[in-house]
N, C-alpha and C positions, 0 to 999 in steps of 0.2 A: 661662579657667577656674581659674588660682589666684586671683585676684585676689576670684574670686566665692565659690573655698573660703574664703579667708581673710576674707570679707565674713561670711559664715553663721557661720565659731569667733569671730570677736568677738564677734558678739552673739547669747548664747546666750540670749535668752528667744524666738528664732525657732523654728518646728516645724523646721526643716528639721535643727537645730540638735542639738534630742532627737532629731532621729531617727538622725543620726550618731552621737549619744552612745549610742543604747541597741546599738547596732548595734557599738557598738565594743564594747562591755563585754559585753553577750551574745551574742555570734555562734557562739557552739554553738546557743542555741536559732532563732537567725536558720539559719541551715543545713539544721538539722533540720525548721521550715519552709519552707523552699523546699521539700528534699526530697520532703516529707509533700506539700506543693502539685504537684507536678512527677512526682509517679506515682498519687497518688489522682483528681487529673483526666480524667488518661487510661483511667484501669477504672473513674470514673463513668460516661465516655462509652462505651466496652465495655458496659459489664452495660446500658447501655439499650439502646443498639445489638440487644443479644441479645437481650434481653425484646422490644422490638420485630418482631426477626425470629424468634422462635416465634410470637409472635402472628398474625404475618402466615403463619407453617406452617400453623399451626392455621386459620385462615380459608380456608386455601385449600381444605386435607384437608373442612372443610366444605362446602366451593366443591362440592370433588369429589365426594363422598358425596352432597349434594342434585343435579349432576348426572346423576350414576349413577341416581338415585330416577325422576330425571322422564323418564333416557331410557328405564326400564323400563315407567312409565303410561304413554308413547308407543307401547312398542314393544303392551302390553296394551290398551290403544285402538284401534292401528291391524290388531289383529287380531279385535278384536270386530267395528269396523267391514266388516273383510273376511269376518267370519262372517252379518256382518246382510245385506252386500250378497248373501253365496252363498246365507241363504233368501231375498234376494226374486227374487233372478235364478231359483234353485228356482218358485217359486210365479210368475213370468212363463211361463219352460218347460212347467210344470202347464198354465197356463191353456192357450197357444199349443196345444199336444196335444192338449189336450181339445175345443178348440174346430174342429182341424182334423179329427178324428174327428168331430166332430158336425155340420161342415159337409155331410160326404157320408155322416152318416145312419147310422154304423159304430159299435155295441156297443162298447166295450173290457171282454175279459175278465178280464184282469187286466193294472194298474197299478202295479208296487211300486220303491217308490226305494229304494234304497239308497245312501245318504248317506255312509258313510265314505266308498266305494269312488267314487262320483260318478256312479250310474250308476244304468238304468232300466231296467225289466224289464215291456216292454209285449205281451200274447198278446191276437189277435183272430180270430175264427172270420166268413169274409167271403169273398164274390165277387173275382174276380181284379181285375178291373180299377179298381174304386174302390180295392183296394187298393196298385195301383204310383201312383194320383195319391196318395194321401196318404203313402206315401214319397218324393215328391219333394217335396212342401209338406216334410214333417218334415224333407229336408237344408236348408231354408231355415231354417229356426228357428238364430239366433242362439248360440253356446258351445252345438251343442249336435251331433256325430258319431257313426257308426254305428259299434259295436264288431262286433256281432256280426248279421246277418240269417240266418232260418231259414223256406222258404216250403215247408209239404207240403199235397202235396193230403187232401181228409177225401172220402169217397167217400160222402156224403149229400149230398146237395140241391147238388152242383157247387160244394163250399165249398173255399177255400184258409184252411189255417193259418199267419197272421203270428206270429213269435218274435223277437222284434227286443230286442238289447240295446246302448242307446243311450248314449256317455259324456258326461258333461260338464264342458268345457272351461272354463280361464278366459281 
């Protein structure tokens, strides 16, 4: 190594000689440059990493907001789907009830829907035997249950009044 350094110092036109000469004459500048490089490079890497992390956090919060919005939309769509299903269910139940009464040739005096409470109120005046068959058939309709049934005897023409409250189940 000593020979190598001597060889460089003996040849002043060599580029390593000019580097060593510069370091020797301007040592303070070299130390400052090395110090700046050793502190600046890690600082720059740290700043770039922080900016990248902040961008990732922004993307993450945007994705979370998007996910929340999509979840709300999905809930709204499912509620609308359920309400549409409920309305279809109501129309099917209504058709089934009217069909059962028309099969037995019974006229419905009152058929009242209370959609908020999911109830149907039916009032009928007819003879007792066909009404008992109707009650049995109403029991077979899916998603429909009896809440209240009242049979009252009417003195004219030996008729019976049926007052029934039916509950729609899900």
